[in-house]
N, C-alpha and C positions, 0 to 999 in steps of 0.2 A: 397541221398548219397552224402557226402562231398568229393570233390576232391581238389587238389591244386589250380585248376583255379577258382572254386567257392569260395574258401577261400580267394584268391587274390582279386576277385571281391568284396567280402564283405569288405575286408580291404580297397580297393580303395574307396568304397562307404562310408565308416566310416569316412575317413579323410575329404572329401569335406563336409559331413553332419556336422561333428564337427566344421569345419571352418565357415559353414553357421550359426550355432547356435551362435558362438562367434561373428560373424558380427552383427546378429540380436540383441544380448545382448548389444553390443557396441552402436548400433544405439538407442536402448531403453535408455540406460544411457545418451546419448547425448541429446535426446528429453526430458528427465526428468530434465536435468541440464538447458535446454533452458526454460522449463516451470517455474522452480524455478527462473531463472534470470528475466523473464517477470513478474512474481508475485511480486518479490522484488521491481523492478522498479515502478510498479503500487503503491505499498505501500509507497515507498519512496516519490513519487510524491504527494500522499495524506498528508503525514506528511509535506512536503514543503508548500503545500497550507495552511494547518493548522497553521503552524509557521508564514507565511506571513500575514494571517488574524489576527492572534493574535497580531502581532507587529503593524499593522495598527490600530487595535482596541486600543492598548496601546498608541499610538501617539495621536489618536483622543480623548482619555480620558484626556491626558495632555492638549490639546487644550480646551476641554470642561471645565476643571478646571480653565483654564486662563480666558476663557469667563465668567464663573461663578463669579470669583473673580472680573473681570472688571464689571460685571453687579451689583454686590453688591456695588462696589465703586460708580458706576454711580447712582444707586438708592439712596444711602445715600447722595451723593453730590448734586444731583438735583432731584426733583420729577417730572421729565418729562418722555416722551416716549423713550428716549434713553436707559435706563436700561431695558425697556420692550423688546426692540429689541435685546438687548444683551441676555436676558434670553431666548428668542425664539430660538436664534442661539445656545445657550447652550443646550437647550432641544433637538434640532435637531441632534447636534453632539453626544449627549448621546445616543439617539435612534439608530443612524447610528453605533456607537461603539458597542452597544448591539447586533445589527444584525450581525456585523462582528465577535463578540465574539461567538455567537451561531454557525456560520458557521465554525469557527476555531475549536470549540469542536467536531462538527460532522466530520469534516475532520480528526481530530486526532484520533477519535474513529474508523473511517473506516480504517485507516492505522495502527492501533496497534492490536496485537503485529506485529512487522515486520518479520514475519516468513512465509516462502512459504508453507502454510498449504496444498494446493491442491497437490503441487509436493511431499511433504512428504507422503500424503495419497496414491498417485499413486505409489510412491516407495514401501510403505509398502504392497500394494496389489500385486505388481509384485513380491516382495520377497516371499509372501505367496503362489503365484501361482507357482513360480519356486520350492519352497520347496515341494509342493504337487505333483510335477511331472505331473500335469494336471489331477490328480484324484479328482473327486468332493467330 
């Protein structure tokens, strides 16, 4: 049987429960934002590494071209081992630039697209769970 006291008790219990739900929802949103932030930082770092590797590879290719041209000039001017040494250096620089280019591509692929996929997936699951009111 409902009395004024039991109804007041229900009302008093409903307020703190609603406040508790709001606090939990707020904490959940903060955690999802933090997850998104961490995921974006990781992807931006991967992009930065990829750009750095790509730039170093481009500079080394320019040096390799310079050594290649120097080797060709030395080979034509003299038929000695100087041009062979320059060609070996050129080959080494090209191999190193190729390695850095491969590393740059891998880092860029790892960081793209720069979207916090895990955070979005968690937010979608949370939204679905809240819409279903806990019913399976």
